N, C-alpha and C positions, 0 to 999 in steps of 0.2 A: 628657386623662384621667390620673389618678394610678395608679401601679402600685407594687407591693411584691414584691420577689424575695428569697427566702431563699437565700443562697449556699451552695455545696457545695465543700469542699476548700480554703477560703481563710481567712485571719485575719479578714476582715470577715464578719459574720454576715448582713447584709441590705443591699439597695440599694433606695432609693426613687427614683422618677423620674416625669416626666410626658412624655407624647407628645400632640401636638395632632392635629387631623384630617389634617394632611399628614405625620404621623410625624416631626415635628421634636422633638428631645429638649431637655428643660429640667429645671431643679431636681433635678439628680442629687445624691443624698446616700448615702454609704456609712456603715455603722455598724460600728465595730471596724476593725481593720487599721491601716495606716500613715496617720495622720490628715492630715498635710501632703500627701503624695503623692496620696491619694485626693481631697482637696479640689481639688488641681491637675487631676487627670483630669476631675473634674466640670466645672471651668471650661473646660477645653480642648474638651470635647464639647458644651458648651452651644450650642444653636442649629443643630446639625448634623442632617442627616437620619439616621434610625436605620440605614438600610442603609449609609451611609458610616461610621458608628461601628462597626458590625459588621465591615466590611471592614478597618478599621484595627486593631481590638482582638482579633479572634477568633484564638484559638490562642496567645496570649502566655502562656508559662509563668512560674512564680515559683520560682526555685531548682530544686530537684529535682521540684517538683510539676508535673503536666501542665496545671494551670490557674493562674489568677491573678485578682486582683480585676478588672482590665480585661477579661480573658476572660469572667469571670462576668457582667459588664455586657453583653457581646455575646450570651451565652447567654440572658440575661433578655430582651433586645430581640428575639432570634429567636423566642422563645416567644410574646411578646406579638404580634408581627407575624403569626405563624402562626395565632394565635387570632383576631385581627382579620380575617384573610383567610377563615377558616372561618365567620365570623359571618354 
């Protein structure tokens, strides 16, 4: 299923991604932010379970900010997984 998350506190404004029935992540696209780095993150997390991506990326800051684009992906995944668990 396709998801869209509006980021908070980062240079990127939005993240689109897909999760299959087994919560495997694919087609991660960041909009705005550091284009090359964010494309790289998308490729690195491709095919990984959402929980593993959360474990790896959650809490990463950017400079003096308490969040980052990778952290915002973890936030988005946590929200989607919580919603799926509640359905």
